[in-house]
PDB file as gemmi writes it, atoms N, CA and C in Angstrom:
CRYST1    1.000    1.000    1.000  90.00  90.00  90.00 P 1                      
ATOM      1  N   MET A   1       8.456   0.869  16.781  1.00  0.00           N  
ATOM      2  CA  MET A   1       7.545   0.676  15.664  1.00  0.00           C  
ATOM      3  C   MET A   1       8.322   0.142  14.467  1.00  0.00           C  
ATOM      4  N   SER A   2       7.705  -0.750  13.745  1.00  0.00           N  
ATOM      5  CA  SER A   2       8.367  -1.319  12.581  1.00  0.00           C  
ATOM      6  C   SER A   2       8.267  -0.367  11.395  1.00  0.00           C  
ATOM      7  N   ILE A   3       9.157  -0.550  10.464  1.00  0.00           N  
ATOM      8  CA  ILE A   3       9.175   0.308   9.273  1.00  0.00           C  
ATOM      9  C   ILE A   3       7.907   0.112   8.447  1.00  0.00           C  
ATOM     10  N   THR A   4       7.366  -1.091   8.452  1.00  0.00           N  
ATOM     11  CA  THR A   4       6.142  -1.351   7.699  1.00  0.00           C  
ATOM     12  C   THR A   4       4.982  -0.543   8.270  1.00  0.00           C  
ATOM     13  N   LEU A   5       4.867  -0.498   9.565  1.00  0.00           N  
ATOM     14  CA  LEU A   5       3.803   0.277  10.196  1.00  0.00           C  
ATOM     15  C   LEU A   5       3.970   1.768   9.923  1.00  0.00           C  
ATOM     16  N   ILE A   6       5.193   2.250   9.976  1.00  0.00           N  
ATOM     17  CA  ILE A   6       5.458   3.660   9.678  1.00  0.00           C  
ATOM     18  C   ILE A   6       5.065   3.981   8.237  1.00  0.00           C  
ATOM     19  N   LEU A   7       5.424   3.096   7.318  1.00  0.00           N  
ATOM     20  CA  LEU A   7       5.067   3.315   5.909  1.00  0.00           C  
ATOM     21  C   LEU A   7       3.556   3.298   5.705  1.00  0.00           C  
ATOM     22  N   LEU A   8       2.869   2.420   6.404  1.00  0.00           N  
ATOM     23  CA  LEU A   8       1.413   2.391   6.285  1.00  0.00           C  
ATOM     24  C   LEU A   8       0.773   3.663   6.834  1.00  0.00           C  
ATOM     25  N   VAL A   9       1.303   4.184   7.936  1.00  0.00           N  
ATOM     26  CA  VAL A   9       0.781   5.434   8.495  1.00  0.00           C  
ATOM     27  C   VAL A   9       1.033   6.588   7.526  1.00  0.00           C  
ATOM     28  N   ILE A  10       2.230   6.655   6.965  1.00  0.00           N  
ATOM     29  CA  ILE A  10       2.535   7.700   5.981  1.00  0.00           C  
ATOM     30  C   ILE A  10       1.606   7.580   4.778  1.00  0.00           C  
ATOM     31  N   SER A  11       1.370   6.353   4.338  1.00  0.00           N  
ATOM     32  CA  SER A  11       0.481   6.130   3.198  1.00  0.00           C  
ATOM     33  C   SER A  11      -0.935   6.617   3.497  1.00  0.00           C  
ATOM     34  N   VAL A  12      -1.441   6.306   4.681  1.00  0.00           N  
ATOM     35  CA  VAL A  12      -2.794   6.740   5.051  1.00  0.00           C  
ATOM     36  C   VAL A  12      -2.877   8.259   5.113  1.00  0.00           C  
ATOM     37  N   VAL A  13      -1.856   8.899   5.680  1.00  0.00           N  
ATOM     38  CA  VAL A  13      -1.846  10.365   5.748  1.00  0.00           C  
ATOM     39  C   VAL A  13      -1.801  10.968   4.347  1.00  0.00           C  
ATOM     40  N   CYS A  14      -0.969  10.395   3.476  1.00  0.00           N  
ATOM     41  CA  CYS A  14      -0.891  10.892   2.094  1.00  0.00           C  
ATOM     42  C   CYS A  14      -2.224  10.759   1.378  1.00  0.00           C  
ATOM     43  N   TRP A  15      -2.862   9.617   1.525  1.00  0.00           N  
ATOM     44  CA  TRP A  15      -4.143   9.417   0.837  1.00  0.00           C  
ATOM     45  C   TRP A  15      -5.240  10.306   1.425  1.00  0.00           C  
ATOM     46  N   PHE A  16      -5.167  10.590   2.716  1.00  0.00           N  
ATOM     47  CA  PHE A  16      -6.129  11.500   3.331  1.00  0.00           C  
ATOM     48  C   PHE A  16      -5.969  12.909   2.757  1.00  0.00           C  
ATOM     49  N   VAL A  17      -4.727  13.376   2.689  1.00  0.00           N  
ATOM     50  CA  VAL A  17      -4.464  14.710   2.119  1.00  0.00           C  
ATOM     51  C   VAL A  17      -4.865  14.738   0.648  1.00  0.00           C  
ATOM     52  N   ALA A  18      -4.568  13.669  -0.092  1.00  0.00           N  
ATOM     53  CA  ALA A  18      -4.944  13.610  -1.504  1.00  0.00           C  
ATOM     54  C   ALA A  18      -6.463  13.652  -1.669  1.00  0.00           C  
ATOM     55  N   THR A  19      -7.183  13.001  -0.771  1.00  0.00           N  
ATOM     56  CA  THR A  19      -8.647  13.024  -0.838  1.00  0.00           C  
ATOM     57  C   THR A  19      -9.184  14.430  -0.597  1.00  0.00           C  
ATOM     58  N   ILE A  20      -8.636  15.114   0.394  1.00  0.00           N  
ATOM     59  CA  ILE A  20      -9.053  16.492   0.673  1.00  0.00           C  
ATOM     60  C   ILE A  20      -8.774  17.380  -0.534  1.00  0.00           C  
ATOM     61  N   LEU A  21      -7.574  17.252  -1.101  1.00  0.00           N  
ATOM     62  CA  LEU A  21      -7.224  18.070  -2.267  1.00  0.00           C  
ATOM     63  C   LEU A  21      -8.083  17.708  -3.478  1.00  0.00           C  
ATOM     64  N   HIS A  22      -8.447  16.446  -3.616  1.00  0.00           N  
ATOM     65  CA  HIS A  22      -9.319  16.047  -4.716  1.00  0.00           C  
ATOM     66  C   HIS A  22     -10.686  16.705  -4.582  1.00  0.00           C  
ATOM     67  N   ILE A  23     -11.187  16.773  -3.379  1.00  0.00           N  
ATOM     68  CA  ILE A  23     -12.480  17.435  -3.151  1.00  0.00           C  
ATOM     69  C   ILE A  23     -12.376  18.922  -3.507  1.00  0.00           C  
ATOM     70  N   VAL A  24     -11.261  19.541  -3.120  1.00  0.00           N  
ATOM     71  CA  VAL A  24     -11.044  20.949  -3.468  1.00  0.00           C  
ATOM     72  C   VAL A  24     -11.008  21.115  -4.986  1.00  0.00           C  
ATOM     73  N   MET A  25     -10.314  20.208  -5.672  1.00  0.00           N  
ATOM     74  CA  MET A  25     -10.244  20.276  -7.142  1.00  0.00           C  
ATOM     75  C   MET A  25     -11.630  20.073  -7.762  1.00  0.00           C  
ATOM     76  N   LEU A  26     -12.421  19.185  -7.187  1.00  0.00           N  
ATOM     77  CA  LEU A  26     -13.790  18.982  -7.688  1.00  0.00           C  
ATOM     78  C   LEU A  26     -14.615  20.261  -7.577  1.00  0.00           C  
ATOM     79  N   VAL A  27     -14.530  20.899  -6.435  1.00  0.00           N  
ATOM     80  CA  VAL A  27     -15.288  22.133  -6.229  1.00  0.00           C  
ATOM     81  C   VAL A  27     -14.848  23.195  -7.232  1.00  0.00           C  
ATOM     82  N   HIS A  28     -13.531  23.376  -7.383  1.00  0.00           N  
ATOM     83  CA  HIS A  28     -13.035  24.356  -8.351  1.00  0.00           C  
ATOM     84  C   HIS A  28     -13.386  23.967  -9.783  1.00  0.00           C  
ATOM     85  N   GLY A  29     -13.367  22.669 -10.051  1.00  0.00           N  
ATOM     86  CA  GLY A  29     -13.735  22.202 -11.389  1.00  0.00           C  
ATOM     87  C   GLY A  29     -15.171  22.540 -11.738  1.00  0.00           C  
ATOM     88  N   PHE A  30     -16.090  22.281 -10.815  1.00  0.00           N  
ATOM     89  CA  PHE A  30     -17.491  22.595 -11.079  1.00  0.00           C  
ATOM     90  C   PHE A  30     -17.736  24.103 -11.101  1.00  0.00           C  
ATOM     91  N   LYS A  31     -16.934  24.864 -10.347  1.00  0.00           N  
ATOM     92  CA  LYS A  31     -17.060  26.321 -10.409  1.00  0.00           C  
ATOM     93  C   LYS A  31     -16.573  26.856 -11.750  1.00  0.00           C  
ATOM     94  N   THR A  32     -15.556  26.201 -12.316  1.00  0.00           N  
ATOM     95  CA  THR A  32     -15.032  26.627 -13.615  1.00  0.00           C  
ATOM     96  C   THR A  32     -16.027  26.301 -14.721  1.00  0.00           C  
ATOM     97  N   SER A  33     -16.413  25.043 -14.810  1.00  0.00           N  
ATOM     98  CA  SER A  33     -17.417  24.613 -15.794  1.00  0.00           C  
ATOM     99  C   SER A  33     -17.891  23.212 -15.438  1.00  0.00           C  
ATOM    100  N   ILE A  34     -19.038  22.866 -15.996  1.00  0.00           N  
ATOM    101  CA  ILE A  34     -19.577  21.515 -15.762  1.00  0.00           C  
ATOM    102  C   ILE A  34     -18.637  20.477 -16.371  1.00  0.00           C  
ATOM    103  N   LYS A  35     -18.062  20.808 -17.527  1.00  0.00           N  
ATOM    104  CA  LYS A  35     -17.158  19.874 -18.207  1.00  0.00           C  
ATOM    105  C   LYS A  35     -15.969  19.532 -17.308  1.00  0.00           C  
ATOM    106  N   TRP A  36     -15.306  20.554 -16.750  1.00  0.00           N  
ATOM    107  CA  TRP A  36     -14.156  20.296 -15.884  1.00  0.00           C  
ATOM    108  C   TRP A  36     -14.573  19.589 -14.605  1.00  0.00           C  
ATOM    109  N   GLY A  37     -15.727  19.909 -14.092  1.00  0.00           N  
ATOM    110  CA  GLY A  37     -16.214  19.236 -12.894  1.00  0.00           C  
ATOM    111  C   GLY A  37     -16.423  17.750 -13.143  1.00  0.00           C  
ATOM    112  N   LEU A  38     -17.009  17.411 -14.295  1.00  0.00           N  
ATOM    113  CA  LEU A  38     -17.222  16.000 -14.623  1.00  0.00           C  
ATOM    114  C   LEU A  38     -15.909  15.284 -14.913  1.00  0.00           C  
ATOM    115  N   ILE A  39     -14.969  16.000 -15.546  1.00  0.00           N  
ATOM    116  CA  ILE A  39     -13.660  15.393 -15.786  1.00  0.00           C  
ATOM    117  C   ILE A  39     -12.987  15.072 -14.458  1.00  0.00           C  
ATOM    118  N   CYS A  40     -13.025  16.031 -13.526  1.00  0.00           N  
ATOM    119  CA  CYS A  40     -12.412  15.798 -12.203  1.00  0.00           C  
ATOM    120  C   CYS A  40     -13.099  14.657 -11.463  1.00  0.00           C  
ATOM    121  N   LEU A  41     -14.388  14.522 -11.675  1.00  0.00           N  
ATOM    122  CA  LEU A  41     -15.153  13.509 -10.958  1.00  0.00           C  
ATOM    123  C   LEU A  41     -15.001  12.118 -11.564  1.00  0.00           C  
ATOM    124  N   LEU A  42     -14.995  12.025 -12.889  1.00  0.00           N  
ATOM    125  CA  LEU A  42     -15.102  10.722 -13.545  1.00  0.00           C  
ATOM    126  C   LEU A  42     -13.800  10.174 -14.133  1.00  0.00           C  
ATOM    127  N   VAL A  43     -12.860  11.041 -14.466  1.00  0.00           N  
ATOM    128  CA  VAL A  43     -11.626  10.588 -15.112  1.00  0.00           C  
ATOM    129  C   VAL A  43     -10.549  10.391 -14.045  1.00  0.00           C  
ATOM    130  N   PRO A  44      -9.926   9.214 -14.029  1.00  0.00           N  
ATOM    131  CA  PRO A  44      -8.831   9.029 -13.073  1.00  0.00           C  
ATOM    132  C   PRO A  44      -7.735  10.072 -13.312  1.00  0.00           C  
ATOM    133  N   LEU A  45      -7.318  10.701 -12.259  1.00  0.00           N  
ATOM    134  CA  LEU A  45      -6.318  11.761 -12.274  1.00  0.00           C  
ATOM    135  C   LEU A  45      -6.761  12.989 -13.077  1.00  0.00           C  
ATOM    136  N   GLY A  46      -8.050  13.103 -13.331  1.00  0.00           N  
ATOM    137  CA  GLY A  46      -8.585  14.282 -14.014  1.00  0.00           C  
ATOM    138  C   GLY A  46      -8.390  15.541 -13.194  1.00  0.00           C  
ATOM    139  N   SER A  47      -8.449  15.405 -11.888  1.00  0.00           N  
ATOM    140  CA  SER A  47      -8.207  16.551 -11.009  1.00  0.00           C  
ATOM    141  C   SER A  47      -6.780  17.059 -11.146  1.00  0.00           C  
ATOM    142  N   LEU A  48      -5.847  16.155 -11.343  1.00  0.00           N  
ATOM    143  CA  LEU A  48      -4.455  16.558 -11.513  1.00  0.00           C  
ATOM    144  C   LEU A  48      -4.268  17.326 -12.814  1.00  0.00           C  
ATOM    145  N   VAL A  49      -4.869  16.851 -13.879  1.00  0.00           N  
ATOM    146  CA  VAL A  49      -4.813  17.557 -15.163  1.00  0.00           C  
ATOM    147  C   VAL A  49      -5.447  18.933 -15.016  1.00  0.00           C  
ATOM    148  N   PHE A  50      -6.597  18.987 -14.371  1.00  0.00           N  
ATOM    149  CA  PHE A  50      -7.272  20.265 -14.152  1.00  0.00           C  
ATOM    150  C   PHE A  50      -6.387  21.212 -13.347  1.00  0.00           C  
ATOM    151  N   ALA A  51      -5.757  20.697 -12.315  1.00  0.00           N  
ATOM    152  CA  ALA A  51      -4.943  21.546 -11.447  1.00  0.00           C  
ATOM    153  C   ALA A  51      -3.784  22.169 -12.214  1.00  0.00           C  
ATOM    154  N   PHE A  52      -3.068  21.379 -12.998  1.00  0.00           N  
ATOM    155  CA  PHE A  52      -1.919  21.914 -13.719  1.00  0.00           C  
ATOM    156  C   PHE A  52      -2.341  22.776 -14.913  1.00  0.00           C  
ATOM    157  N   ARG A  53      -3.497  22.506 -15.463  1.00  0.00           N  
ATOM    158  CA  ARG A  53      -3.954  23.275 -16.622  1.00  0.00           C  
ATOM    159  C   ARG A  53      -4.585  24.608 -16.214  1.00  0.00           C  
ATOM    160  N   GLN A  54      -5.368  24.616 -15.174  1.00  0.00           N  
ATOM    161  CA  GLN A  54      -6.124  25.798 -14.806  1.00  0.00           C  
ATOM    162  C   GLN A  54      -5.406  26.721 -13.836  1.00  0.00           C  
ATOM    163  N   PHE A  55      -4.594  26.159 -12.964  1.00  0.00           N  
ATOM    164  CA  PHE A  55      -3.956  26.989 -11.948  1.00  0.00           C  
ATOM    165  C   PHE A  55      -2.677  27.571 -12.527  1.00  0.00           C  
ATOM    166  N   GLY A  56      -2.680  28.882 -12.700  1.00  0.00           N  
ATOM    167  CA  GLY A  56      -1.559  29.558 -13.351  1.00  0.00           C  
ATOM    168  C   GLY A  56      -0.271  29.521 -12.553  1.00  0.00           C  
ATOM    169  N   GLY A  57      -0.318  29.854 -11.315  1.00  0.00           N  
ATOM    170  CA  GLY A  57       0.911  29.887 -10.537  1.00  0.00           C  
ATOM    171  C   GLY A  57       0.604  30.200  -9.084  1.00  0.00           C  
ATOM    172  N   GLY A  58       1.664  30.415  -8.341  1.00  0.00           N  
ATOM    173  CA  GLY A  58       1.515  30.780  -6.941  1.00  0.00           C  
ATOM    174  C   GLY A  58       1.077  29.621  -6.078  1.00  0.00           C  
ATOM    175  N   LYS A  59       0.235  29.929  -5.098  1.00  0.00           N  
ATOM    176  CA  LYS A  59      -0.205  28.928  -4.129  1.00  0.00           C  
ATOM    177  C   LYS A  59      -1.040  27.842  -4.775  1.00  0.00           C  
ATOM    178  N   ARG A  60      -1.772  28.184  -5.802  1.00  0.00           N  
ATOM    179  CA  ARG A  60      -2.593  27.156  -6.461  1.00  0.00           C  
ATOM    180  C   ARG A  60      -1.713  26.132  -7.162  1.00  0.00           C  
ATOM    181  N   ARG A  61      -0.629  26.573  -7.758  1.00  0.00           N  
ATOM    182  CA  ARG A  61       0.295  25.639  -8.406  1.00  0.00           C  
ATOM    183  C   ARG A  61       0.943  24.744  -7.351  1.00  0.00           C  
ATOM    184  N   ILE A  62       1.237  25.284  -6.192  1.00  0.00           N  
ATOM    185  CA  ILE A  62       1.794  24.488  -5.098  1.00  0.00           C  
ATOM    186  C   ILE A  62       0.799  23.410  -4.681  1.00  0.00           C  
ATOM    187  N   ALA A  63      -0.494  23.747  -4.654  1.00  0.00           N  
ATOM    188  CA  ALA A  63      -1.515  22.753  -4.311  1.00  0.00           C  
ATOM    189  C   ALA A  63      -1.518  21.610  -5.322  1.00  0.00           C  
ATOM    190  N   ALA A  64      -1.315  21.933  -6.599  1.00  0.00           N  
ATOM    191  CA  ALA A  64      -1.264  20.888  -7.629  1.00  0.00           C  
ATOM    192  C   ALA A  64      -0.057  19.976  -7.405  1.00  0.00           C  
ATOM    193  N   PHE A  65       1.092  20.561  -7.069  1.00  0.00           N  
ATOM    194  CA  PHE A  65       2.277  19.750  -6.801  1.00  0.00           C  
ATOM    195  C   PHE A  65       2.114  18.908  -5.540  1.00  0.00           C  
ATOM    196  N   VAL A  66       1.492  19.469  -4.514  1.00  0.00           N  
ATOM    197  CA  VAL A  66       1.239  18.706  -3.285  1.00  0.00           C  
ATOM    198  C   VAL A  66       0.289  17.547  -3.582  1.00  0.00           C  
ATOM    199  N   PHE A  67      -0.722  17.797  -4.408  1.00  0.00           N  
ATOM    200  CA  PHE A  67      -1.660  16.742  -4.798  1.00  0.00           C  
ATOM    201  C   PHE A  67      -0.924  15.616  -5.502  1.00  0.00           C  
ATOM    202  N   LEU A  68      -0.064  15.959  -6.451  1.00  0.00           N  
ATOM    203  CA  LEU A  68       0.728  14.956  -7.162  1.00  0.00           C  
ATOM    204  C   LEU A  68       1.650  14.216  -6.197  1.00  0.00           C  
ATOM    205  N   LEU A  69       2.295  14.949  -5.307  1.00  0.00           N  
ATOM    206  CA  LEU A  69       3.212  14.336  -4.352  1.00  0.00           C  
ATOM    207  C   LEU A  69       2.495  13.371  -3.413  1.00  0.00           C  
ATOM    208  N   THR A  70       1.303  13.743  -2.951  1.00  0.00           N  
ATOM    209  CA  THR A  70       0.579  12.854  -2.038  1.00  0.00           C  
ATOM    210  C   THR A  70       0.100  11.591  -2.746  1.00  0.00           C  
ATOM    211  N   ILE A  71      -0.295  11.716  -4.003  1.00  0.00           N  
ATOM    212  CA  ILE A  71      -0.722  10.528  -4.750  1.00  0.00           C  
ATOM    213  C   ILE A  71       0.459   9.569  -4.936  1.00  0.00           C  
ATOM    214  N   VAL A  72       1.580  10.108  -5.394  1.00  0.00           N  
ATOM    215  CA  VAL A  72       2.757   9.267  -5.633  1.00  0.00           C  
ATOM    216  C   VAL A  72       3.323   8.735  -4.312  1.00  0.00           C  
ATOM    217  N   GLY A  73       3.453   9.616  -3.326  1.00  0.00           N  
ATOM    218  CA  GLY A  73       3.998   9.192  -2.033  1.00  0.00           C  
ATOM    219  C   GLY A  73       3.147   8.131  -1.359  1.00  0.00           C  
ATOM    220  N   GLY A  74       1.830   8.312  -1.385  1.00  0.00           N  
ATOM    221  CA  GLY A  74       0.938   7.320  -0.791  1.00  0.00           C  
ATOM    222  C   GLY A  74       1.034   5.975  -1.494  1.00  0.00           C  
ATOM    223  N   GLY A  75       1.116   6.014  -2.813  1.00  0.00           N  
ATOM    224  CA  GLY A  75       1.231   4.768  -3.578  1.00  0.00           C  
ATOM    225  C   GLY A  75       2.544   4.047  -3.327  1.00  0.00           C  
ATOM    226  N   VAL A  76       3.632   4.803  -3.301  1.00  0.00           N  
ATOM    227  CA  VAL A  76       4.945   4.194  -3.071  1.00  0.00           C  
ATOM    228  C   VAL A  76       5.031   3.605  -1.667  1.00  0.00           C  
ATOM    229  N   CYS A  77       4.590   4.367  -0.671  1.00  0.00           N  
ATOM    230  CA  CYS A  77       4.638   3.863   0.712  1.00  0.00           C  
ATOM    231  C   CYS A  77       3.771   2.617   0.886  1.00  0.00           C  
ATOM    232  N   ALA A  78       2.581   2.633   0.298  1.00  0.00           N  
ATOM    233  CA  ALA A  78       1.705   1.460   0.390  1.00  0.00           C  
ATOM    234  C   ALA A  78       2.316   0.263  -0.336  1.00  0.00           C  
ATOM    235  N   GLY A  79       2.935   0.503  -1.477  1.00  0.00           N  
ATOM    236  CA  GLY A  79       3.569  -0.586  -2.228  1.00  0.00           C  
ATOM    237  C   GLY A  79       4.734  -1.213  -1.479  1.00  0.00           C  
ATOM    238  N   VAL A  80       5.591  -0.375  -0.911  1.00  0.00           N  
ATOM    239  CA  VAL A  80       6.740  -0.891  -0.165  1.00  0.00           C  
ATOM    240  C   VAL A  80       6.275  -1.635   1.091  1.00  0.00           C  
ATOM    241  N   ALA A  81       5.281  -1.085   1.774  1.00  0.00           N  
ATOM    242  CA  ALA A  81       4.760  -1.757   2.972  1.00  0.00           C  
ATOM    243  C   ALA A  81       4.143  -3.105   2.606  1.00  0.00           C  
ATOM    244  N   SER A  82       3.424  -3.161   1.503  1.00  0.00           N  
ATOM    245  CA  SER A  82       2.828  -4.427   1.057  1.00  0.00           C  
ATOM    246  C   SER A  82       3.906  -5.442   0.700  1.00  0.00           C  
ATOM    247  N   TYR A  83       4.962  -4.973   0.029  1.00  0.00           N  
ATOM    248  CA  TYR A  83       6.067  -5.862  -0.336  1.00  0.00           C  
ATOM    249  C   TYR A  83       6.737  -6.437   0.913  1.00  0.00           C  
ATOM    250  N   GLN A  84       6.982  -5.568   1.906  1.00  0.00           N  
ATOM    251  CA  GLN A  84       7.618  -6.039   3.128  1.00  0.00           C  
ATOM    252  C   GLN A  84       6.731  -7.013   3.890  1.00  0.00           C  
ATOM    253  N   THR A  85       5.434  -6.750   3.897  1.00  0.00           N  
ATOM    254  CA  THR A  85       4.505  -7.658   4.563  1.00  0.00           C  
ATOM    255  C   THR A  85       4.479  -9.011   3.865  1.00  0.00           C  
ATOM    256  N   ALA A  86       4.463  -8.995   2.548  1.00  0.00           N  
ATOM    257  CA  ALA A  86       4.460 -10.252   1.790  1.00  0.00           C  
ATOM    258  C   ALA A  86       5.755 -11.018   2.011  1.00  0.00           C  
ATOM    259  N   ARG A  87       6.879 -10.298   2.025  1.00  0.00           N  
ATOM    260  CA  ARG A  87       8.165 -10.947   2.273  1.00  0.00           C  
ATOM    261  C   ARG A  87       8.209 -11.581   3.652  1.00  0.00           C  
ATOM    262  N   ALA A  88       7.660 -10.898   4.649  1.00  0.00           N  
ATOM    263  CA  ALA A  88       7.628 -11.448   6.009  1.00  0.00           C  
ATOM    264  C   ALA A  88       6.730 -12.675   6.073  1.00  0.00           C  
ATOM    265  N   ALA A  89       5.607 -12.635   5.358  1.00  0.00           N  
ATOM    266  CA  ALA A  89       4.696 -13.780   5.351  1.00  0.00           C  
ATOM    267  C   ALA A  89       5.351 -14.985   4.677  1.00  0.00           C  
ATOM    268  N   ILE A  90       6.076 -14.739   3.605  1.00  0.00           N  
ATOM    269  CA  ILE A  90       6.765 -15.843   2.919  1.00  0.00           C  
ATOM    270  C   ILE A  90       7.843 -16.432   3.835  1.00  0.00           C  
ATOM    271  N   GLY A  91       8.563 -15.552   4.536  1.00  0.00           N  
ATOM    272  CA  GLY A  91       9.578 -16.032   5.485  1.00  0.00           C  
ATOM    273  C   GLY A  91       8.965 -16.867   6.588  1.00  0.00           C  
ATOM    274  N   SER A  92       7.816 -16.455   7.094  1.00  0.00           N  
ATOM    275  CA  SER A  92       7.130 -17.226   8.139  1.00  0.00           C  
ATOM    276  C   SER A  92       6.664 -18.572   7.601  1.00  0.00           C  
ATOM    277  N   ALA A  93       6.166 -18.572   6.378  1.00  0.00           N  
ATOM    278  CA  ALA A  93       5.705 -19.828   5.780  1.00  0.00           C  
ATOM    279  C   ALA A  93       6.874 -20.787   5.569  1.00  0.00           C  
ATOM    280  N   GLU A  94       8.016 -20.266   5.143  1.00  0.00           N  
ATOM    281  CA  GLU A  94       9.193 -21.124   4.958  1.00  0.00           C  
ATOM    282  C   GLU A  94       9.675 -21.678   6.297  1.00  0.00           C  
ATOM    283  N   ALA A  95       9.652 -20.848   7.329  1.00  0.00           N  
ATOM    284  CA  ALA A  95      10.058 -21.315   8.658  1.00  0.00           C  
ATOM    285  C   ALA A  95       9.100 -22.388   9.167  1.00  0.00           C  
ATOM    286  N   ALA A  96       7.817 -22.203   8.918  1.00  0.00           N  
ATOM    287  CA  ALA A  96       6.828 -23.200   9.341  1.00  0.00           C  
ATOM    288  C   ALA A  96       7.030 -24.505   8.586  1.00  0.00           C  
ATOM    289  N   ALA A  97       7.331 -24.415   7.295  1.00  0.00           N  
ATOM    290  CA  ALA A  97       7.568 -25.623   6.505  1.00  0.00           C  
ATOM    291  C   ALA A  97       8.805 -26.350   7.010  1.00  0.00           C  
ATOM    292  N   GLN A  98       9.845 -25.606   7.353  1.00  0.00           N  
ATOM    293  CA  GLN A  98      11.052 -26.225   7.894  1.00  0.00           C  
ATOM    294  C   GLN A  98      10.759 -26.895   9.232  1.00  0.00           C  
ATOM    295  N   GLY A  99       9.965 -26.235  10.069  1.00  0.00           N  
ATOM    296  CA  GLY A  99       9.583 -26.819  11.358  1.00  0.00           C  
ATOM    297  C   GLY A  99       8.781 -28.095  11.178  1.00  0.00           C  
ATOM    298  N   MET A 100       7.894 -28.107  10.189  1.00  0.00           N  
ATOM    299  CA  MET A 100       7.107 -29.318   9.928  1.00  0.00           C  
ATOM    300  C   MET A 100       7.994 -30.454   9.443  1.00  0.00           C  
ATOM    301  N   LYS A 101       8.995 -30.152   8.617  1.00  0.00           N  
ATOM    302  CA  LYS A 101       9.917 -31.191   8.151  1.00  0.00           C  
ATOM    303  C   LYS A 101      10.676 -31.788   9.327  1.00  0.00           C  
ATOM    304  N   GLU A 102      11.139 -30.914  10.234  1.00  0.00           N  
ATOM    305  CA  GLU A 102      11.854 -31.404  11.412  1.00  0.00           C  
ATOM    306  C   GLU A 102      10.945 -32.242  12.301  1.00  0.00           C  
ATOM    307  N   ALA A 103       9.688 -31.849  12.441  1.00  0.00           N  
ATOM    308  CA  ALA A 103       8.736 -32.617  13.244  1.00  0.00           C  
ATOM    309  C   ALA A 103       8.480 -33.980  12.613  1.00  0.00           C  
ATOM    310  N   GLU A 104       8.365 -34.019  11.284  1.00  0.00           N  
ATOM    311  CA  GLU A 104       8.151 -35.302  10.595  1.00  0.00           C  
ATOM    312  C   GLU A 104       9.344 -36.234  10.799  1.00  0.00           C  
ATOM    313  N   ILE A 105      10.559 -35.660  10.772  1.00  0.00           N  
ATOM    314  CA  ILE A 105      11.758 -36.477  10.990  1.00  0.00           C  
ATOM    315  C   ILE A 105      11.760 -37.033  12.412  1.00  0.00           C  
ATOM    316  N   GLN A 106      11.389 -36.215  13.385  1.00  0.00           N  
ATOM    317  CA  GLN A 106      11.348 -36.679  14.769  1.00  0.00           C  
ATOM    318  C   GLN A 106      10.276 -37.750  14.954  1.00  0.00           C  
ATOM    319  N   ILE A 107       9.130 -37.594  14.315  1.00  0.00           N  
ATOM    320  CA  ILE A 107       8.071 -38.614  14.406  1.00  0.00           C  
ATOM    321  C   ILE A 107       8.552 -39.910  13.791  1.00  0.00           C  
ATOM    322  N   GLN A 108       9.229 -39.798  12.642  1.00  0.00           N  
ATOM    323  CA  GLN A 108       9.742 -40.995  11.974  1.00  0.00           C  
ATOM    324  C   GLN A 108      10.779 -41.689  12.870  1.00  0.00           C  
ATOM    325  N   ASP A 109      11.638 -40.910  13.524  1.00  0.00           N  
ATOM    326  CA  ASP A 109      12.626 -41.489  14.440  1.00  0.00           C  
ATOM    327  C   ASP A 109      11.938 -42.206  15.599  1.00  0.00           C  
ATOM    328  N   LEU A 110      10.866 -41.612  16.139  1.00  0.00           N  
ATOM    329  CA  LEU A 110      10.128 -42.250  17.229  1.00  0.00           C  
ATOM    330  C   LEU A 110       9.471 -43.542  16.768  1.00  0.00           C  
ATOM    331  N   GLU A 111       8.917 -43.539  15.572  1.00  0.00           N  
ATOM    332  CA  GLU A 111       8.297 -44.768  15.048  1.00  0.00           C  
ATOM    333  C   GLU A 111       9.348 -45.853  14.854  1.00  0.00           C  
ATOM    334  N   ASN A 112      10.521 -45.463  14.351  1.00  0.00           N  
ATOM    335  CA  ASN A 112      11.608 -46.444  14.177  1.00  0.00           C  
ATOM    336  C   ASN A 112      12.054 -46.990  15.534  1.00  0.00           C  
ATOM    337  N   LEU A 113      12.107 -46.135  16.546  1.00  0.00           N  
ATOM    338  CA  LEU A 113      12.498 -46.556  17.885  1.00  0.00           C  
ATOM    339  C   LEU A 113      11.467 -47.530  18.455  1.00  0.00           C  
ATOM    340  N   GLU A 114      10.170 -47.260  18.231  1.00  0.00           N  
ATOM    341  CA  GLU A 114       9.128 -48.167  18.717  1.00  0.00           C  
ATOM    342  C   GLU A 114       9.224 -49.511  18.018  1.00  0.00           C  
ATOM    343  N   ASP A 115       9.509 -49.484  16.702  1.00  0.00           N  
ATOM    344  CA  ASP A 115       9.666 -50.748  15.968  1.00  0.00           C  
ATOM    345  C   ASP A 115      10.839 -51.580  16.538  1.00  0.00           C  
ATOM    346  N   LEU A 116      11.930 -50.900  16.876  1.00  0.00           N  
ATOM    347  CA  LEU A 116      13.085 -51.595  17.434  1.00  0.00           C  
ATOM    348  C   LEU A 116      12.750 -52.182  18.807  1.00  0.00           C  
ATOM    349  N   GLN A 117      11.997 -51.467  19.619  1.00  0.00           N  
ATOM    350  CA  GLN A 117      11.645 -51.950  20.937  1.00  0.00           C  
ATOM    351  C   GLN A 117      10.702 -53.152  20.834  1.00  0.00           C  
ATOM    352  N   LEU A 118       9.809 -53.148  19.847  1.00  0.00           N  
ATOM    353  CA  LEU A 118       8.909 -54.262  19.669  1.00  0.00           C  
ATOM    354  C   LEU A 118       9.663 -55.519  19.224  1.00  0.00           C  
ATOM    355  N   ASP A 119      10.722 -55.337  18.437  1.00  0.00           N  
ATOM    356  CA  ASP A 119      11.509 -56.458  17.961  1.00  0.00           C  
ATOM    357  C   ASP A 119      12.292 -57.111  19.091  1.00  0.00           C  
ATOM    358  N   LEU A 120      12.659 -56.337  20.117  1.00  0.00           N  
ATOM    359  CA  LEU A 120      13.439 -56.885  21.211  1.00  0.00           C  
ATOM    360  C   LEU A 120      12.517 -57.681  22.072  1.00  0.00           C  
TER     361      LEU A 120                                                      
END                                                                             
């Protein structure tokens, strides 16, 4: 398996876990108050703010750190995988352009050879 595929799988797993934890934060937010529930629902990363602000310690604090880790880890893995994919695509395009240049040179050589044969 290529490193890009591994990074994409890790990214998908991270985003899946982050989605589950976001749903948990939404439920706890609405249980706490309507205001926190709406913040978790409508504000980007509002669930993260809620988690660190409301969860005093223990296992709940660990859930907040895991949520943060999955968001950052998923983003980094997806970014690196995208960069590697783009780099590979650029390399393929450059190789194709080089191949086309070589083909044009060979066609030009064949045309020159035909011109020489016609002159004889």
